[in-house]
PyMOL Python script that loads the backbone (N, CA, C, O; Angstrom):
from pymol import cmd

cmd.read_pdbstr("""\
ATOM      1  N   MET A   1       0.844  -1.192   0.000  1.00  0.00           N
ATOM      2  CA  MET A   1       0.000   0.000   0.000  1.00  0.00           C
ATOM      3  C   MET A   1       0.880   1.244   0.000  1.00  0.00           C
ATOM      4  O   MET A   1       1.887   1.309   0.706  1.00  0.00           O
ATOM      5  N   GLU A   2       0.504   2.180  -0.765  1.00  0.00           N
ATOM      6  CA  GLU A   2       1.226   3.436  -0.796  1.00  0.00           C
ATOM      7  C   GLU A   2       0.720   4.314   0.336  1.00  0.00           C
ATOM      8  O   GLU A   2      -0.470   4.620   0.410  1.00  0.00           O
ATOM      9  N   ALA A   3       1.625   4.719   1.217  1.00  0.00           N
ATOM     10  CA  ALA A   3       1.238   5.442   2.432  1.00  0.00           C
ATOM     11  C   ALA A   3       0.512   6.753   2.134  1.00  0.00           C
ATOM     12  O   ALA A   3      -0.468   7.078   2.804  1.00  0.00           O
ATOM     13  N   LYS A   4       0.974   7.502   1.147  1.00  0.00           N
ATOM     14  CA  LYS A   4       0.325   8.791   0.846  1.00  0.00           C
ATOM     15  C   LYS A   4      -1.096   8.603   0.340  1.00  0.00           C
ATOM     16  O   LYS A   4      -2.007   9.326   0.744  1.00  0.00           O
ATOM     17  N   ARG A   5      -1.282   7.634  -0.542  1.00  0.00           N
ATOM     18  CA  ARG A   5      -2.608   7.379  -1.097  1.00  0.00           C
ATOM     19  C   ARG A   5      -3.568   6.908  -0.009  1.00  0.00           C
ATOM     20  O   ARG A   5      -4.704   7.375   0.071  1.00  0.00           O
ATOM     21  N   VAL A   6      -3.111   5.994   0.818  1.00  0.00           N
ATOM     22  CA  VAL A   6      -3.940   5.479   1.907  1.00  0.00           C
ATOM     23  C   VAL A   6      -4.250   6.602   2.891  1.00  0.00           C
ATOM     24  O   VAL A   6      -5.380   6.729   3.360  1.00  0.00           O
ATOM     25  N   GLY A   7      -3.256   7.407   3.196  1.00  0.00           N
ATOM     26  CA  GLY A   7      -3.451   8.527   4.113  1.00  0.00           C
ATOM     27  C   GLY A   7      -4.490   9.516   3.615  1.00  0.00           C
ATOM     28  O   GLY A   7      -5.318   9.999   4.387  1.00  0.00           O
ATOM     29  N   ARG A   8      -4.445   9.817   2.324  1.00  0.00           N
ATOM     30  CA  ARG A   8      -5.447  10.729   1.738  1.00  0.00           C
ATOM     31  C   ARG A   8      -6.840  10.139   1.858  1.00  0.00           C
ATOM     32  O   ARG A   8      -7.798  10.857   2.143  1.00  0.00           O
ATOM     33  N   ARG A   9      -6.955   8.858   1.645  1.00  0.00           N
ATOM     34  CA  ARG A   9      -8.272   8.211   1.740  1.00  0.00           C
ATOM     35  C   ARG A   9      -8.781   8.193   3.178  1.00  0.00           C
ATOM     36  O   ARG A   9      -9.970   8.399   3.423  1.00  0.00           O
ATOM     37  N   ILE A  10      -7.885   7.947   4.122  1.00  0.00           N
ATOM     38  CA  ILE A  10      -8.289   7.983   5.526  1.00  0.00           C
ATOM     39  C   ILE A  10      -8.832   9.371   5.853  1.00  0.00           C
ATOM     40  O   ILE A  10      -9.886   9.505   6.474  1.00  0.00           O
ATOM     41  N   LYS A  11      -8.105  10.391   5.433  1.00  0.00           N
ATOM     42  CA  LYS A  11      -8.534  11.772   5.699  1.00  0.00           C
ATOM     43  C   LYS A  11      -9.889  12.055   5.062  1.00  0.00           C
ATOM     44  O   LYS A  11     -10.755  12.664   5.691  1.00  0.00           O
ATOM     45  N   SER A  12     -10.078  11.619   3.825  1.00  0.00           N
ATOM     46  CA  SER A  12     -11.350  11.851   3.126  1.00  0.00           C
ATOM     47  C   SER A  12     -12.507  11.175   3.842  1.00  0.00           C
ATOM     48  O   SER A  12     -13.551  11.792   4.055  1.00  0.00           O
ATOM     49  N   TYR A  13     -12.332   9.916   4.214  1.00  0.00           N
ATOM     50  CA  TYR A  13     -13.397   9.199   4.922  1.00  0.00           C
ATOM     51  C   TYR A  13     -13.649   9.819   6.293  1.00  0.00           C
ATOM     52  O   TYR A  13     -14.794   9.909   6.735  1.00  0.00           O
ATOM     53  N   ARG A  14     -12.581  10.245   6.963  1.00  0.00           N
ATOM     54  CA  ARG A  14     -12.742  10.899   8.272  1.00  0.00           C
ATOM     55  C   ARG A  14     -13.608  12.143   8.137  1.00  0.00           C
ATOM     56  O   ARG A  14     -14.507  12.381   8.944  1.00  0.00           O
ATOM     57  N   LYS A  15     -13.326  12.931   7.107  1.00  0.00           N
ATOM     58  CA  LYS A  15     -14.096  14.157   6.899  1.00  0.00           C
ATOM     59  C   LYS A  15     -15.537  13.850   6.512  1.00  0.00           C
ATOM     60  O   LYS A  15     -16.454  14.550   6.940  1.00  0.00           O
ATOM     61  N   LEU A  16     -15.748  12.809   5.705  1.00  0.00           N
ATOM     62  CA  LEU A  16     -17.113  12.406   5.346  1.00  0.00           C
ATOM     63  C   LEU A  16     -17.926  12.045   6.588  1.00  0.00           C
ATOM     64  O   LEU A  16     -19.126  12.305   6.660  1.00  0.00           O
ATOM     65  N   LYS A  17     -17.250  11.443   7.557  1.00  0.00           N
ATOM     66  CA  LYS A  17     -17.921  11.052   8.808  1.00  0.00           C
ATOM     67  C   LYS A  17     -17.962  12.201   9.815  1.00  0.00           C
ATOM     68  O   LYS A  17     -18.450  12.043  10.934  1.00  0.00           O
ATOM     69  N   ARG A  18     -17.444  13.352   9.403  1.00  0.00           N
ATOM     70  CA  ARG A  18     -17.466  14.582  10.205  1.00  0.00           C
ATOM     71  C   ARG A  18     -16.699  14.489  11.512  1.00  0.00           C
ATOM     72  O   ARG A  18     -17.095  15.074  12.520  1.00  0.00           O
ATOM     73  N   TYR A  19     -15.606  13.752  11.488  1.00  0.00           N
ATOM     74  CA  TYR A  19     -14.696  13.720  12.626  1.00  0.00           C
ATOM     75  C   TYR A  19     -13.627  14.790  12.434  1.00  0.00           C
ATOM     76  O   TYR A  19     -13.093  14.947  11.336  1.00  0.00           O
ATOM     77  N   THR A  20     -13.315  15.524  13.498  1.00  0.00           N
ATOM     78  CA  THR A  20     -12.105  16.349  13.477  1.00  0.00           C
ATOM     79  C   THR A  20     -10.931  15.404  13.707  1.00  0.00           C
ATOM     80  O   THR A  20     -11.122  14.256  14.109  1.00  0.00           O
ATOM     81  N   GLN A  21      -9.727  15.882  13.454  1.00  0.00           N
ATOM     82  CA  GLN A  21      -8.564  15.038  13.735  1.00  0.00           C
ATOM     83  C   GLN A  21      -8.525  14.659  15.214  1.00  0.00           C
ATOM     84  O   GLN A  21      -8.222  13.517  15.560  1.00  0.00           O
ATOM     85  N   GLN A  22      -8.831  15.618  16.080  1.00  0.00           N
ATOM     86  CA  GLN A  22      -8.797  15.344  17.521  1.00  0.00           C
ATOM     87  C   GLN A  22      -9.827  14.280  17.901  1.00  0.00           C
ATOM     88  O   GLN A  22      -9.512  13.346  18.639  1.00  0.00           O
ATOM     89  N   GLN A  23     -11.044  14.418  17.404  1.00  0.00           N
ATOM     90  CA  GLN A  23     -12.096  13.442  17.718  1.00  0.00           C
ATOM     91  C   GLN A  23     -11.724  12.050  17.224  1.00  0.00           C
ATOM     92  O   GLN A  23     -11.911  11.055  17.925  1.00  0.00           O
ATOM     93  N   PHE A  24     -11.192  11.997  16.002  1.00  0.00           N
ATOM     94  CA  PHE A  24     -10.846  10.709  15.410  1.00  0.00           C
ATOM     95  C   PHE A  24      -9.673  10.071  16.156  1.00  0.00           C
ATOM     96  O   PHE A  24      -9.691   8.873  16.438  1.00  0.00           O
ATOM     97  N   ALA A  25      -8.663  10.865  16.470  1.00  0.00           N
ATOM     98  CA  ALA A  25      -7.521  10.354  17.233  1.00  0.00           C
ATOM     99  C   ALA A  25      -7.977   9.824  18.588  1.00  0.00           C
ATOM    100  O   ALA A  25      -7.510   8.778  19.038  1.00  0.00           O
ATOM    101  N   ASP A  26      -8.889  10.544  19.237  1.00  0.00           N
ATOM    102  CA  ASP A  26      -9.422  10.094  20.527  1.00  0.00           C
ATOM    103  C   ASP A  26     -10.139   8.754  20.380  1.00  0.00           C
ATOM    104  O   ASP A  26      -9.982   7.871  21.223  1.00  0.00           O
ATOM    105  N   GLN A  27     -10.919   8.599  19.322  1.00  0.00           N
ATOM    106  CA  GLN A  27     -11.630   7.338  19.076  1.00  0.00           C
ATOM    107  C   GLN A  27     -10.655   6.178  18.876  1.00  0.00           C
ATOM    108  O   GLN A  27     -10.921   5.048  19.285  1.00  0.00           O
ATOM    109  N   LEU A  28      -9.520   6.479  18.242  1.00  0.00           N
ATOM    110  CA  LEU A  28      -8.524   5.452  17.934  1.00  0.00           C
ATOM    111  C   LEU A  28      -7.524   5.243  19.074  1.00  0.00           C
ATOM    112  O   LEU A  28      -6.717   4.314  19.040  1.00  0.00           O
ATOM    113  N   HIS A  29      -7.586   6.123  20.089  1.00  0.00           N
ATOM    114  CA  HIS A  29      -6.648   6.083  21.216  1.00  0.00           C
ATOM    115  C   HIS A  29      -5.204   6.274  20.749  1.00  0.00           C
ATOM    116  O   HIS A  29      -4.296   5.567  21.184  1.00  0.00           O
ATOM    117  N   ILE A  30      -5.016   7.249  19.852  1.00  0.00           N
ATOM    118  CA  ILE A  30      -3.682   7.614  19.368  1.00  0.00           C
ATOM    119  C   ILE A  30      -3.539   9.133  19.465  1.00  0.00           C
ATOM    120  O   ILE A  30      -4.511   9.844  19.719  1.00  0.00           O
ATOM    121  N   SER A  31      -2.334   9.610  19.264  1.00  0.00           N
ATOM    122  CA  SER A  31      -2.105  11.056  19.304  1.00  0.00           C
ATOM    123  C   SER A  31      -2.539  11.690  17.983  1.00  0.00           C
ATOM    124  O   SER A  31      -2.572  11.036  16.940  1.00  0.00           O
ATOM    125  N   VAL A  32      -2.868  12.971  18.054  1.00  0.00           N
ATOM    126  CA  VAL A  32      -3.205  13.718  16.843  1.00  0.00           C
ATOM    127  C   VAL A  32      -1.982  13.768  15.918  1.00  0.00           C
ATOM    128  O   VAL A  32      -2.121  13.739  14.695  1.00  0.00           O
ATOM    129  N   GLY A  33      -0.803  13.843  16.503  1.00  0.00           N
ATOM    130  CA  GLY A  33       0.428  13.868  15.710  1.00  0.00           C
ATOM    131  C   GLY A  33       0.582  12.612  14.870  1.00  0.00           C
ATOM    132  O   GLY A  33       0.962  12.686  13.702  1.00  0.00           O
ATOM    133  N   LEU A  34       0.289  11.460  15.458  1.00  0.00           N
ATOM    134  CA  LEU A  34       0.383  10.208  14.710  1.00  0.00           C
ATOM    135  C   LEU A  34      -0.669  10.175  13.605  1.00  0.00           C
ATOM    136  O   LEU A  34      -0.369   9.795  12.473  1.00  0.00           O
ATOM    137  N   LEU A  35      -1.893  10.569  13.925  1.00  0.00           N
ATOM    138  CA  LEU A  35      -2.947  10.590  12.913  1.00  0.00           C
ATOM    139  C   LEU A  35      -2.569  11.513  11.762  1.00  0.00           C
ATOM    140  O   LEU A  35      -2.742  11.164  10.594  1.00  0.00           O
ATOM    141  N   SER A  36      -2.057  12.680  12.093  1.00  0.00           N
ATOM    142  CA  SER A  36      -1.649  13.636  11.073  1.00  0.00           C
ATOM    143  C   SER A  36      -0.557  13.049  10.173  1.00  0.00           C
ATOM    144  O   SER A  36      -0.608  13.194   8.952  1.00  0.00           O
ATOM    145  N   ALA A  37       0.424  12.389  10.782  1.00  0.00           N
ATOM    146  CA  ALA A  37       1.508  11.780  10.007  1.00  0.00           C
ATOM    147  C   ALA A  37       0.975  10.691   9.079  1.00  0.00           C
ATOM    148  O   ALA A  37       1.428  10.571   7.940  1.00  0.00           O
ATOM    149  N   VAL A  38       0.023   9.903   9.556  1.00  0.00           N
ATOM    150  CA  VAL A  38      -0.572   8.848   8.723  1.00  0.00           C
ATOM    151  C   VAL A  38      -1.361   9.468   7.577  1.00  0.00           C
ATOM    152  O   VAL A  38      -1.244   9.018   6.437  1.00  0.00           O
ATOM    153  N   GLU A  39      -2.160  10.489   7.859  1.00  0.00           N
ATOM    154  CA  GLU A  39      -2.962  11.128   6.814  1.00  0.00           C
ATOM    155  C   GLU A  39      -2.093  11.807   5.753  1.00  0.00           C
ATOM    156  O   GLU A  39      -2.471  11.858   4.583  1.00  0.00           O
ATOM    157  N   ARG A  40      -0.938  12.325   6.153  1.00  0.00           N
ATOM    158  CA  ARG A  40      -0.023  12.957   5.198  1.00  0.00           C
ATOM    159  C   ARG A  40       0.796  11.934   4.430  1.00  0.00           C
ATOM    160  O   ARG A  40       1.406  12.261   3.412  1.00  0.00           O
ATOM    161  N   GLY A  41       0.814  10.708   4.907  1.00  0.00           N
ATOM    162  CA  GLY A  41       1.622   9.675   4.272  1.00  0.00           C
ATOM    163  C   GLY A  41       3.055   9.688   4.750  1.00  0.00           C
ATOM    164  O   GLY A  41       3.905   9.004   4.180  1.00  0.00           O
ATOM    165  N   ALA A  42       3.339  10.459   5.793  1.00  0.00           N
ATOM    166  CA  ALA A  42       4.690  10.527   6.343  1.00  0.00           C
ATOM    167  C   ALA A  42       5.014   9.274   7.154  1.00  0.00           C
ATOM    168  O   ALA A  42       6.180   8.931   7.350  1.00  0.00           O
ATOM    169  N   LYS A  43       3.966   8.598   7.622  1.00  0.00           N
ATOM    170  CA  LYS A  43       4.135   7.372   8.407  1.00  0.00           C
ATOM    171  C   LYS A  43       3.086   6.364   7.952  1.00  0.00           C
ATOM    172  O   LYS A  43       1.907   6.695   7.822  1.00  0.00           O
ATOM    173  N   GLU A  44       3.522   5.146   7.716  1.00  0.00           N
ATOM    174  CA  GLU A  44       2.579   4.097   7.331  1.00  0.00           C
ATOM    175  C   GLU A  44       1.911   3.543   8.585  1.00  0.00           C
ATOM    176  O   GLU A  44       2.579   3.226   9.569  1.00  0.00           O
ATOM    177  N   ALA A  45       0.599   3.431   8.538  1.00  0.00           N
ATOM    178  CA  ALA A  45      -0.148   2.919   9.687  1.00  0.00           C
ATOM    179  C   ALA A  45       0.093   1.421   9.839  1.00  0.00           C
ATOM    180  O   ALA A  45      -0.007   0.675   8.864  1.00  0.00           O
ATOM    181  N   PRO A  46       0.410   0.976  11.056  1.00  0.00           N
ATOM    182  CA  PRO A  46       0.524  -0.469  11.280  1.00  0.00           C
ATOM    183  C   PRO A  46      -0.832  -1.137  11.055  1.00  0.00           C
ATOM    184  O   PRO A  46      -1.874  -0.489  11.142  1.00  0.00           O
ATOM    185  N   ASP A  47      -0.808  -2.411  10.772  1.00  0.00           N
ATOM    186  CA  ASP A  47      -2.038  -3.139  10.451  1.00  0.00           C
ATOM    187  C   ASP A  47      -3.079  -3.036  11.572  1.00  0.00           C
ATOM    188  O   ASP A  47      -4.274  -2.910  11.304  1.00  0.00           O
ATOM    189  N   GLU A  48      -2.623  -3.090  12.817  1.00  0.00           N
ATOM    190  CA  GLU A  48      -3.561  -2.989  13.951  1.00  0.00           C
ATOM    191  C   GLU A  48      -4.289  -1.646  13.930  1.00  0.00           C
ATOM    192  O   GLU A  48      -5.491  -1.588  14.190  1.00  0.00           O
ATOM    193  N   LEU A  49      -3.566  -0.567  13.621  1.00  0.00           N
ATOM    194  CA  LEU A  49      -4.192   0.754  13.541  1.00  0.00           C
ATOM    195  C   LEU A  49      -5.144   0.821  12.353  1.00  0.00           C
ATOM    196  O   LEU A  49      -6.227   1.396  12.466  1.00  0.00           O
ATOM    197  N   LEU A  50      -4.759   0.244  11.216  1.00  0.00           N
ATOM    198  CA  LEU A  50      -5.661   0.229  10.055  1.00  0.00           C
ATOM    199  C   LEU A  50      -6.969  -0.472  10.394  1.00  0.00           C
ATOM    200  O   LEU A  50      -8.039  -0.037   9.971  1.00  0.00           O
ATOM    201  N   GLN A  51      -6.882  -1.553  11.153  1.00  0.00           N
ATOM    202  CA  GLN A  51      -8.094  -2.272  11.549  1.00  0.00           C
ATOM    203  C   GLN A  51      -8.997  -1.382  12.405  1.00  0.00           C
ATOM    204  O   GLN A  51     -10.216  -1.398  12.239  1.00  0.00           O
ATOM    205  N   LYS A  52      -8.408  -0.610  13.317  1.00  0.00           N
ATOM    206  CA  LYS A  52      -9.190   0.306  14.149  1.00  0.00           C
ATOM    207  C   LYS A  52      -9.808   1.415  13.296  1.00  0.00           C
ATOM    208  O   LYS A  52     -10.952   1.815  13.516  1.00  0.00           O
ATOM    209  N   ILE A  53      -9.044   1.904  12.326  1.00  0.00           N
ATOM    210  CA  ILE A  53      -9.525   2.980  11.450  1.00  0.00           C
ATOM    211  C   ILE A  53     -10.737   2.523  10.656  1.00  0.00           C
ATOM    212  O   ILE A  53     -11.758   3.210  10.633  1.00  0.00           O
ATOM    213  N   VAL A  54     -10.635   1.362  10.000  1.00  0.00           N
ATOM    214  CA  VAL A  54     -11.757   0.903   9.180  1.00  0.00           C
ATOM    215  C   VAL A  54     -12.972   0.564  10.038  1.00  0.00           C
ATOM    216  O   VAL A  54     -14.107   0.774   9.611  1.00  0.00           O
ATOM    217  N   ALA A  55     -12.746   0.043  11.241  1.00  0.00           N
ATOM    218  CA  ALA A  55     -13.868  -0.258  12.129  1.00  0.00           C
ATOM    219  C   ALA A  55     -14.558   1.026  12.575  1.00  0.00           C
ATOM    220  O   ALA A  55     -15.787   1.095  12.603  1.00  0.00           O
ATOM    221  N   THR A  56     -13.778   2.037  12.921  1.00  0.00           N
ATOM    222  CA  THR A  56     -14.348   3.303  13.385  1.00  0.00           C
ATOM    223  C   THR A  56     -15.087   4.023  12.261  1.00  0.00           C
ATOM    224  O   THR A  56     -16.152   4.601  12.478  1.00  0.00           O
ATOM    225  N   LEU A  57     -14.514   3.982  11.058  1.00  0.00           N
ATOM    226  CA  LEU A  57     -15.142   4.649   9.915  1.00  0.00           C
ATOM    227  C   LEU A  57     -16.254   3.809   9.286  1.00  0.00           C
ATOM    228  O   LEU A  57     -17.004   4.294   8.439  1.00  0.00           O
ATOM    229  N   GLN A  58     -16.353   2.555   9.703  1.00  0.00           N
ATOM    230  CA  GLN A  58     -17.341   1.616   9.171  1.00  0.00           C
ATOM    231  C   GLN A  58     -17.197   1.450   7.658  1.00  0.00           C
ATOM    232  O   GLN A  58     -18.162   1.547   6.901  1.00  0.00           O
ATOM    233  N   ILE A  59     -15.950   1.196   7.251  1.00  0.00           N
ATOM    234  CA  ILE A  59     -15.655   0.933   5.845  1.00  0.00           C
ATOM    235  C   ILE A  59     -14.854  -0.360   5.763  1.00  0.00           C
ATOM    236  O   ILE A  59     -14.408  -0.886   6.782  1.00  0.00           O
ATOM    237  N   ASP A  60     -14.676  -0.865   4.558  1.00  0.00           N
ATOM    238  CA  ASP A  60     -13.871  -2.050   4.319  1.00  0.00           C
ATOM    239  C   ASP A  60     -12.433  -1.623   4.076  1.00  0.00           C
ATOM    240  O   ASP A  60     -12.192  -0.591   3.450  1.00  0.00           O
ATOM    241  N   LYS A  61     -11.483  -2.397   4.558  1.00  0.00           N
ATOM    242  CA  LYS A  61     -10.066  -2.079   4.372  1.00  0.00           C
ATOM    243  C   LYS A  61      -9.729  -1.894   2.898  1.00  0.00           C
ATOM    244  O   LYS A  61      -8.879  -1.073   2.551  1.00  0.00           O
ATOM    245  N   GLN A  62     -10.385  -2.646   2.040  1.00  0.00           N
ATOM    246  CA  GLN A  62     -10.148  -2.567   0.601  1.00  0.00           C
ATOM    247  C   GLN A  62     -10.434  -1.157   0.064  1.00  0.00           C
ATOM    248  O   GLN A  62      -9.820  -0.734  -0.916  1.00  0.00           O
ATOM    249  N   GLU A  63     -11.349  -0.437   0.693  1.00  0.00           N
ATOM    250  CA  GLU A  63     -11.671   0.922   0.259  1.00  0.00           C
ATOM    251  C   GLU A  63     -10.495   1.876   0.467  1.00  0.00           C
ATOM    252  O   GLU A  63     -10.390   2.890  -0.223  1.00  0.00           O
ATOM    253  N   LEU A  64      -9.620   1.560   1.407  1.00  0.00           N
ATOM    254  CA  LEU A  64      -8.430   2.378   1.602  1.00  0.00           C
ATOM    255  C   LEU A  64      -7.331   2.028   0.613  1.00  0.00           C
ATOM    256  O   LEU A  64      -6.533   2.878   0.218  1.00  0.00           O
ATOM    257  N   ILE A  65      -7.305   0.766   0.224  1.00  0.00           N
ATOM    258  CA  ILE A  65      -6.253   0.303  -0.676  1.00  0.00           C
ATOM    259  C   ILE A  65      -6.474   0.805  -2.088  1.00  0.00           C
ATOM    260  O   ILE A  65      -5.536   1.245  -2.752  1.00  0.00           O
ATOM    261  N   ASP A  66      -7.714   0.738  -2.547  1.00  0.00           N
ATOM    262  CA  ASP A  66      -8.002   1.167  -3.917  1.00  0.00           C
ATOM    263  C   ASP A  66      -9.471   1.575  -4.012  1.00  0.00           C
ATOM    264  O   ASP A  66     -10.352   0.874  -3.513  1.00  0.00           O
ATOM    265  N   ALA A  67      -9.723   2.694  -4.645  1.00  0.00           N
ATOM    266  CA  ALA A  67     -11.088   3.212  -4.770  1.00  0.00           C
ATOM    267  C   ALA A  67     -12.003   2.233  -5.491  1.00  0.00           C
ATOM    268  O   ALA A  67     -13.201   2.184  -5.213  1.00  0.00           O
ATOM    269  N   ASP A  68     -11.447   1.450  -6.420  1.00  0.00           N
ATOM    270  CA  ASP A  68     -12.249   0.471  -7.162  1.00  0.00           C
ATOM    271  C   ASP A  68     -12.326  -0.880  -6.452  1.00  0.00           C
ATOM    272  O   ASP A  68     -12.969  -1.812  -6.934  1.00  0.00           O
ATOM    273  N   GLY A  69     -11.658  -0.971  -5.292  1.00  0.00           N
ATOM    274  CA  GLY A  69     -11.676  -2.231  -4.559  1.00  0.00           C
ATOM    275  C   GLY A  69     -10.627  -3.211  -5.013  1.00  0.00           C
ATOM    276  O   GLY A  69     -10.692  -4.390  -4.665  1.00  0.00           O
ATOM    277  N   HIS A  70      -9.629  -2.737  -5.807  1.00  0.00           N
ATOM    278  CA  HIS A  70      -8.563  -3.612  -6.302  1.00  0.00           C
ATOM    279  C   HIS A  70      -7.222  -2.996  -5.965  1.00  0.00           C
ATOM    280  O   HIS A  70      -7.019  -1.794  -6.136  1.00  0.00           O
ATOM    281  N   ASP A  71      -6.322  -3.811  -5.494  1.00  0.00           N
ATOM    282  CA  ASP A  71      -4.960  -3.371  -5.217  1.00  0.00           C
ATOM    283  C   ASP A  71      -4.269  -3.122  -6.554  1.00  0.00           C
ATOM    284  O   ASP A  71      -4.443  -3.905  -7.489  1.00  0.00           O
ATOM    285  N   ASP A  72      -3.495  -2.058  -6.661  1.00  0.00           N
ATOM    286  CA  ASP A  72      -2.817  -1.709  -7.906  1.00  0.00           C
ATOM    287  C   ASP A  72      -1.841  -2.787  -8.367  1.00  0.00           C
ATOM    288  O   ASP A  72      -1.486  -2.833  -9.545  1.00  0.00           O
ATOM    289  N   LYS A  73      -1.402  -3.656  -7.452  1.00  0.00           N
ATOM    290  CA  LYS A  73      -0.416  -4.672  -7.790  1.00  0.00           C
ATOM    291  C   LYS A  73      -1.029  -5.868  -8.508  1.00  0.00           C
ATOM    292  O   LYS A  73      -0.314  -6.795  -8.891  1.00  0.00           O
ATOM    293  N   GLY A  74      -2.331  -5.856  -8.692  1.00  0.00           N
ATOM    294  CA  GLY A  74      -2.902  -6.937  -9.466  1.00  0.00           C
ATOM    295  C   GLY A  74      -3.938  -7.636  -8.727  1.00  0.00           C
ATOM    296  O   GLY A  74      -4.528  -8.586  -9.241  1.00  0.00           O
TER     297      GLY A  74
END
""", "prot")
cmd.dss("prot")
cmd.show_as("cartoon", "prot")
cmd.util.cbc("prot")
cmd.orient("prot")
């Protein structure tokens, strides 16, 4: 997964659900700094955090990987 692309999608879904960064970070039990780094693509989210993100946003992990539901690698 490309960290920047995934980060942009996390941010987009977060905004669609009307979470501020602070609210979303609180829900995930992480710092706003970590959330910001993940959304910018500066840091790749560990799998455990991705699982919390998709559960909180009520989306499928595949939606973060590719908008069409397919990984670019095939």
